[in-house]
SEVO-339171 format. One record per atom (N, C-alpha, C): x, y, z. Coordinates in steps of 0.1 Angstrom, whole numbers, padded with zeros to 4 digits, always signed. Example, Ala and Ser with C-alpha at 12.3 -4.5 7.8 and 13.67 -1.06 7.14 Angstrom:
<lopas>
+0132-0057+0078;+0123-0045+0078;+0132-0033+0078;+0128-0022+0071;+0137-0011+0071;+0129+0000+0079;
</lopas>
This chain:
<lopas>
+1604+1042+1581;+1601+1055+1586;+1607+1066+1577;+1599+1075+1573;+1604+1086+1564;+1613+1096+1572;+1622+1102+1564;+1631+1112+1570;+1623+1125+1571;+1613+1127+1562;+1605+1140+1562;+1591+1138+1567;+1585+1149+1571;+1571+1149+1574;+1566+1164+1574;+1554+1166+1577;+1549+1180+1577;+1545+1184+1591;+1551+1178+1601;+1548+1181+1615;+1559+1190+1621;+1556+1195+1633;+1566+1203+1640;+1577+1194+1647;+1575+1181+1647;+1585+1172+1653;+1589+1161+1643;+1601+1156+1643;+1605+1145+1634;+1598+1132+1636;+1598+1124+1626;+1590+1111+1627;+1595+1102+1638;+1609+1101+1640;+1614+1091+1650;+1610+1096+1664;+1608+1109+1666;+1603+1113+1679;+1588+1110+1681;+1580+1113+1671;+1566+1110+1672;+1563+1095+1675;+1571+1086+1668;+1569+1072+1668;+1574+1065+1681;+1582+1072+1689;+1589+1066+1700;+1580+1064+1712;+1584+1055+1720;+1577+1053+1733;+1579+1064+1742;+1591+1071+1741;+1594+1082+1750;+1584+1094+1747;+1580+1095+1735;+1570+1106+1732;+1557+1103+1740;+1553+1091+1740;+1541+1087+1747;+1542+1090+1762;+1554+1088+1767;+1556+1090+1782;+1558+1105+1785;+1563+1113+1775;+1565+1127+1776;+1558+1134+1764;+1545+1134+1763;+1539+1139+1751;+1541+1154+1749;+1541+1158+1736;+1542+1171+1732;+1531+1174+1722;+1528+1187+1720;+1518+1190+1710;+1523+1187+1696;+1514+1183+1687;+1517+1181+1673;+1508+1190+1665;+1513+1196+1655;+1505+1204+1645;+1511+1203+1631;+1502+1204+1622;+1506+1203+1608;+1509+1217+1602;+1520+1218+1595;+1525+1231+1591;+1515+1238+1582;+1511+1250+1587;+1503+1259+1579;+1488+1257+1579;+1483+1245+1585;+1469+1242+1583;+1460+1252+1591;+1463+1254+1604;+1455+1263+1612;+1456+1278+1607;+1468+1282+1603;+1469+1295+1597;+1461+1298+1585;+1461+1287+1576;+1453+1288+1564;+1438+1288+1566;+1434+1283+1577;+1420+1282+1580;+1416+1289+1593;+1422+1301+1595;+1420+1309+1607;+1405+1312+1609;+1398+1315+1598;+1383+1318+1599;+1376+1307+1606;+1378+1295+1603;+1371+1283+1609;+1374+1283+1624;+1387+1283+1628;+1390+1282+1642;+1386+1294+1650;+1386+1306+1644;+1381+1317+1651;+1366+1316+1654;+1359+1311+1644;+1344+1309+1645;+1342+1298+1656;+1350+1288+1656;+1348+1277+1666;+1350+1282+1680;+1359+1292+1682;+1362+1298+1695;+1349+1305+1701;+1340+1309+1693;+1328+1316+1697;+1317+1307+1701;+1318+1294+1699;+1307+1285+1701;+1310+1276+1713;+1300+1275+1722;+1301+1267+1734;+1296+1252+1732;+1287+1250+1723;+1282+1237+1721;+1290+1229+1711;+1294+1217+1715;+1303+1209+1707;+1296+1204+1694;+1283+1200+1695;+1276+1196+1683;+1275+1207+1673;+1273+1219+1678;+1272+1231+1669;+1286+1233+1663;+1297+1232+1670;+1310+1233+1664;+1312+1222+1654;+1307+1210+1656;+1309+1199+1647;+1302+1202+1634;+1290+1208+1635;+1282+1212+1623;+1289+1223+1615;+1295+1233+1622;+1302+1243+1615;+1314+1238+1608;+1321+1228+1615;+1333+1222+1608;+1328+1214+1595;+1318+1206+1596;+1313+1199+1585;+1309+1208+1573;+1302+1219+1577;+1297+1228+1567;+1309+1235+1560;+1319+1239+1568;+1331+1245+1563;+1338+1236+1553;+1340+1223+1556;+1347+1214+1547;+1338+1212+1534;+1325+1212+1536;+1316+1210+1524;+1318+1222+1514;+1319+1234+1519;+1321+1245+1510;+1335+1246+1505;+1345+1244+1514;+1359+1245+1510;+1363+1235+1499;+1358+1223+1500;+1362+1212+1491;+1350+1208+1481;+1340+1217+1481;+1329+1215+1472;+1322+1201+1473;+1320+1197+1486;+1315+1184+1489;+1299+1184+1486;+1293+1196+1487;+1279+1197+1484;+1278+1208+1474;+1270+1206+1464;+1266+1217+1455;+1252+1220+1457;+1248+1232+1451;+1234+1236+1452;+1225+1225+1447;+1229+1219+1436;+1221+1208+1430;+1227+1195+1435;+1223+1189+1445;+1229+1177+1451;+1227+1165+1442;+1219+1166+1431;+1217+1155+1423;+1226+1154+1411;+1235+1163+1409;+1244+1163+1398;+1255+1152+1400;+1261+1148+1389;+1271+1137+1390;+1283+1142+1398;+1287+1155+1396;+1298+1160+1404;+1295+1160+1419;+1283+1164+1422;+1279+1164+1437;+1280+1150+1443;+1275+1141+1436;+1275+1127+1441;+1289+1122+1442;+1297+1125+1432;+1311+1120+1433;+1319+1127+1445;+1316+1140+1447;+1323+1147+1458;+1319+1141+1471;+1306+1138+1473;+1302+1132+1486;+1307+1118+1488;+1307+1111+1477;+1312+1097+1478;+1327+1096+1481;+1334+1106+1477;+1349+1106+1479;+1353+1115+1490;+1345+1119+1499;+1348+1129+1509;+1355+1121+1521;+1360+1129+1531;+1366+1123+1542;+1357+1113+1550;+1344+1115+1549;+1334+1106+1555;+1335+1092+1549;+1337+1092+1536;+1338+1078+1530;+1349+1071+1535;+1361+1077+1538;+1373+1070+1542;+1371+1066+1557;+1364+1074+1565;+1362+1070+1579;+1353+1057+1579;+1343+1057+1570;+1334+1046+1570;+1341+1034+1565;+1350+1036+1554;+1357+1024+1549;+1366+1018+1559;+1373+1027+1567;+1381+1022+1578;+1373+1014+1588;+1361+1019+1592;+1353+1012+1601;+1349+0998+1596;+1347+0996+1583;+1344+0983+1578;+1356+0974+1577;+1367+0980+1573;+1379+0972+1571;+1391+0981+1570;+1400+0980+1580;+1412+0989+1580;+1422+0985+1569;+1420+0973+1563;+1429+0969+1552;+1423+0972+1538;+1413+0980+1538;+1406+0984+1525;+1413+0994+1518;+1408+0998+1506;+1413+1010+1498;+1413+1022+1507;+1402+1024+1514;+1401+1036+1523;+1411+1036+1534;+1413+1024+1539;+1423+1022+1550;+1437+1026+1545;+1440+1022+1533;+1453+1025+1527;+1455+1040+1526;+1445+1047+1522;+1445+1062+1520;+1448+1069+1534;+1441+1064+1544;+1443+1069+1558;+1457+1066+1563;+1462+1054+1560;+1476+1051+1564;+1486+1060+1556;+1483+1062+1544;+1491+1071+1535;+1492+1085+1541;+1480+1090+1546;+1480+1103+1552;+1490+1104+1564;+1489+1094+1572;+1498+1094+1584;+1513+1093+1579;+1516+1085+1569;+1529+1084+1564;+1534+1098+1558;+1526+1105+1551;+1530+1117+1544;+1530+1129+1554;+1522+1129+1564;+1521+1140+1574;+1530+1138+1586;+1530+1126+1592;+1538+1122+1604;+1551+1116+1601;+1552+1111+1589;+1565+1104+1585;+1566+1090+1590;+1555+1084+1595;+1555+1070+1600;+1549+1061+1590;+1557+1052+1584;+1552+1043+1574;+1543+1032+1580;+1534+1026+1572;+1526+1015+1577;+1535+1003+1579;+1531+0994+1588;+1538+0981+1590;+1529+0970+1586;+1516+0972+1583;+1507+0962+1580;+1496+0967+1570;+1494+0959+1559;+1482+0962+1551;+1480+0949+1543;+1469+0942+1548;+1467+0929+1542;+1479+0919+1543;+1487+0921+1553;+1499+0914+1555;+1510+0923+1561;+1520+0917+1567;+1531+0925+1573;+1539+0931+1562;+1542+0944+1563;+1550+0951+1553;+1565+0950+1558;+1572+0940+1552;+1586+0938+1557;+1596+0946+1550;+1592+0953+1539;+1600+0961+1531;+1593+0966+1519;+1600+0975+1511;+1593+0980+1499;+1592+0970+1488;+1599+0959+1489;+1597+0948+1479;+1588+0937+1483;+1581+0939+1494;+1571+0929+1499;+1558+0930+1492;+1551+0919+1491;+1538+0918+1485;+1528+0928+1492;+1529+0928+1505;+1519+0937+1513;+1522+0952+1509;+1535+0956+1507;+1538+0970+1504;+1532+0973+1490;+1533+0964+1481;+1528+0966+1467;+1513+0967+1468;+1506+0959+1476;+1492+0960+1477;+1488+0974+1484;+1496+0978+1493;+1493+0991+1500;+1494+1002+1489;+1505+1002+1481;+1507+1013+1471;+1495+1013+1461;+1491+1001+1457;+1480+1000+1447;+1467+1005+1453;+1464+1001+1465;+1452+1006+1472;+1452+1021+1474;+1464+1026+1479;+1465+1040+1481;+1463+1048+1468;+1468+1043+1457;+1467+1050+1445;+1452+1050+1440;+1446+1038+1441;+1432+1037+1437;+1423+1046+1445;+1425+1047+1458;+1417+1055+1467;+1419+1070+1465;+1432+1074+1463;+1435+1088+1462;+1431+1095+1449;+1432+1088+1438;+1430+1094+1425;+1415+1098+1423;+1406+1093+1431;+1392+1096+1428;+1387+1107+1438;+1396+1113+1446;+1391+1122+1457;+1394+1136+1453;+1387+1145+1460;+1390+1159+1459;+1398+1164+1471;+1412+1164+1469;+1421+1169+1479;+1419+1162+1492;+1419+1148+1492;+1416+1141+1504;+1426+1143+1515;+1439+1145+1512;+1449+1147+1523;+1446+1161+1530;+1442+1171+1522;+1439+1184+1528;+1426+1183+1537;+1417+1175+1532;+1405+1172+1541;+1409+1166+1554;+1418+1156+1553;+1422+1149+1565;+1431+1157+1574;+1438+1167+1568;+1446+1176+1576;+1437+1184+1585;+1426+1189+1579;+1417+1197+1587;+1409+1188+1598;+1406+1176+1594;+1400+1167+1603;+1409+1165+1616;+1422+1162+1613;+1431+1160+1625;+1432+1173+1633;+1434+1185+1627;+1435+1197+1634;+1422+1200+1642;+1411+1197+1636;+1398+1199+1643;+1397+1190+1655;+1401+1177+1653;+1402+1167+1664;+1410+1173+1676;+1422+1178+1672;+1431+1183+1683;+1425+1195+1690;+1418+1203+1682;+1411+1215+1688;+1401+1211+1698;+1393+1201+1695;+1383+1196+1704;+1389+1189+1716;+1399+1182+1714;+1405+1175+1726;+1412+1185+1735;+1417+1196+1730;+1423+1207+1738;+1412+1214+1746;+1400+1215+1740;+1389+1222+1747;+1384+1213+1758;+1384+1200+1756;+1378+1191+1766;+1388+1185+1776;+1401+1184+1772;+1410+1178+1781;+1422+1187+1785;+1422+1199+1780;+1433+1208+1783;+1443+1207+1771;+1454+1215+1772;+1463+1216+1761;+1471+1203+1758;+1473+1195+1768;+1481+1182+1765;+1477+1172+1776;+1477+1160+1772;+1474+1149+1782;+1474+1136+1776;+1469+1126+1783;+1468+1112+1778;+1455+1106+1781;+1450+1097+1773;+1438+1090+1776;+1441+1075+1777;+1434+1068+1786;+1435+1054+1788;+1426+1047+1777;+1432+1040+1768;+1424+1033+1758;+1427+1018+1757;+1419+1011+1750;+1420+0996+1750;+1420+0991+1736;+1427+0981+1733;+1428+0975+1720;+1427+0960+1721;+1417+0954+1714;+1416+0940+1713;+1424+0934+1702;+1431+0923+1705;+1440+0917+1695;+1440+0902+1697;+1445+0895+1687;+1447+0881+1688;+1461+0877+1688;+1470+0886+1692;+1484+0884+1692;+1491+0893+1682;+1504+0889+1679;+1512+0897+1671;+1510+0894+1656;+1498+0897+1652;+1495+0895+1637;+1498+0908+1630;+1492+0919+1635;+1495+0932+1629;+1506+0940+1637;+1507+0936+1649;+1516+0944+1658;+1528+0936+1662;+1540+0943+1662;+1552+0936+1664;+1557+0938+1678;+1559+0928+1686;+1564+0929+1700;+1579+0931+1700;+1583+0942+1705;+1597+0946+1705;+1605+0942+1718;+1598+0942+1729;+1604+0939+1742;+1594+0935+1753;+1597+0925+1760;+1589+0920+1772;+1594+0928+1784;+1586+0937+1789;+1591+0945+1800;+1588+0939+1814;+1576+0933+1815;+1572+0926+1827;+1563+0915+1823;+1557+0909+1834;+1549+0897+1831;+1537+0900+1822;+1532+0912+1823;+1520+0916+1815;+1523+0929+1807;+1535+0934+1807;+1538+0946+1799;+1548+0943+1788;+1546+0950+1777;+1554+0948+1765;+1556+0961+1758;+1566+0963+1751;+1568+0973+1741;+1564+0968+1728;+1554+0974+1721;+1548+0969+1709;+1549+0980+1698;+1553+0976+1686;+1552+0985+1675;+1539+0983+1668;+1531+0993+1669;+1517+0993+1663;+1518+0999+1649;+1509+0995+1641;+1508+1000+1627;+1506+1016+1628;+1509+1022+1617;+1510+1037+1618;+1496+1043+1620;+1485+1036+1619;+1472+1041+1623;+1464+1029+1628;+1459+1029+1640;+1453+1018+1646;+1440+1022+1654;+1431+1013+1656;+1418+1015+1663;+1420+1011+1677;+1414+1020+1686;+1413+1017+1700;+1399+1020+1704;+1395+1016+1716;+1382+1020+1722;+1385+1025+1736;+1376+1033+1741;+1377+1037+1755;+1369+1028+1764;+1363+1017+1759;+1355+1008+1767;+1362+0994+1767;+1367+0990+1779;+1374+0978+1780;+1365+0966+1776;+1353+0966+1780;+1344+0955+1776;+1343+0953+1761;+1342+0965+1754;+1341+0964+1740;+1353+0959+1733;+1365+0961+1739;+1377+0957+1733;+1378+0942+1732;+1371+0935+1742;+1371+0920+1741;+1364+0914+1729;+1356+0923+1723;+1348+0918+1711;+1358+0917+1699;+1370+0922+1700;+1379+0923+1688;+1391+0914+1690;+1392+0906+1700;+1403+0897+1702;+1403+0890+1715;+1412+0880+1716;+1413+0872+1728;+1423+0878+1738;+1429+0889+1734;+1438+0896+1743;+1434+0911+1742;+1435+0918+1754;+1432+0932+1754;+1444+0939+1761;+1448+0950+1754;+1459+0958+1759;+1453+0971+1764;+1459+0976+1775;+1456+0989+1780;+1468+0998+1777;+1465+1010+1771;+1476+1019+1767;+1472+1033+1771;+1483+1040+1774;+1482+1055+1776;+1485+1062+1763;+1476+1068+1757;+1477+1074+1744;+1477+1089+1746;+1488+1096+1741;+1488+1111+1741;+1476+1116+1733;+1470+1126+1738;+1459+1132+1730;+1464+1138+1717;+1476+1142+1716;+1482+1147+1703;+1483+1136+1692;+1482+1123+1696;+1483+1113+1686;+1469+1107+1683;+1459+1113+1687;+1445+1109+1683;+1441+1116+1671;+1438+1109+1660;+1435+1114+1647;+1420+1117+1646;+1412+1108+1653;+1397+1109+1652;+1391+1101+1663;+1379+1106+1668;+1372+1097+1678;+1357+1099+1675;+1349+1089+1679;+1336+1087+1674;+1326+1098+1678;+1329+1106+1689;+1320+1117+1693;+1324+1130+1687;+1334+1130+1678;+1339+1143+1673;+1329+1150+1665;+1321+1143+1656;+1312+1150+1647;+1297+1146+1651;+1288+1155+1650;+1274+1152+1654;+1268+1140+1647;+1272+1138+1634;+1266+1127+1626;+1277+1117+1623;+1286+1114+1633;+1297+1105+1630;+1292+1091+1627;+1299+1085+1617;+1295+1072+1613;+1300+1062+1623;+1309+1066+1632;+1313+1057+1642;+1307+1059+1656;+1297+1068+1656;+1291+1072+1669;+1285+1060+1677;+1289+1060+1689;+1284+1049+1698;+1293+1037+1699;+1304+1037+1691;+1313+1026+1690;+1324+1028+1700;+1326+1040+1706;+1337+1042+1715;+1350+1041+1708;+1351+1043+1695;+1363+1041+1688;+1372+1054+1686;+1385+1051+1687;+1395+1062+1685;+1404+1057+1675;+1408+1065+1665;+1418+1063+1655;+1431+1070+1660;+1441+1062+1662;+1453+1066+1669;+1465+1065+1660;+1474+1075+1660;+1487+1074+1652;+1496+1064+1660;+1502+1055+1652;+1509+1044+1658;+1523+1047+1662;+1531+1037+1662;+1545+1038+1666;+1548+1028+1678;+1557+1030+1686;+1561+1021+1697;+1553+1025+1710;+1546+1016+1715;+1538+1018+1727;+1541+1008+1738;+1540+1012+1751;+1540+1003+1762;+1526+0999+1764;+1524+0986+1763;+1510+0981+1765;+1510+0971+1777;+1499+0972+1784;+1497+0962+1795;+1485+0953+1792;+1488+0940+1793;+1478+0930+1790;+1467+0930+1802;+1455+0930+1798;+1444+0930+1808;+1439+0915+1809;+1438+0911+1821;+1434+0897+1824;+1419+0896+1823;+1414+0886+1816;+1399+0884+1815;+1394+0879+1828;+1383+0886+1833;+1377+0882+1846;+1365+0873+1845;+1362+0869+1833;+1350+0861+1831;+1354+0846+1832;
</lopas>
């Protein structure tokens, strides 16, 4: 875990199970202030799909993701390397180059280092850490300010969650797993409850039945809305739409094992 981050709270607080039990707002330094025009405009719109379109258009202009001539090489490169590419890459494989870039964003902004990338990251001298660094570098060097794009994506996600759920709260989410392959069990609390250290960015779903498609074990977790990086209904043309998927900032979580009723 890093000593530094770009959040209003230190990394060890954000990653702790106590944060999940007593959630607090998280915000990235300077992001909303630097993009006041966007959030002021969003305040005037009642329709979420319309807000999502305004957000997409704003990023397209700010980071030159679309040019007037969409057939130019620079236009194609900008679109190919936009935040949408990294969301799609994560959906296909969280251990991909795109997955490494998203994990790197969490590490640089929240100060929480990844614990798994194509293998358990046991230290900076481990093979998995080397692969993570290589993939992160490969993914980042071809992008147009990808971390700044992801900063705005997170802040927009928080904005939408605040409008729909209030300023602070938790959501009940589910995670399918095959055991402690990516996740480290820290403590057995009860017969079906454990403290688990999750990777710094992990996928959840809000549908219990769907979680069973991803593992022989399903965990139920209370996730603070402030630790949700992205969810599939956030954007009107989301690549994850209909999957019920949430991308959640990791750390130590109390998880309850759900018994299969089939």
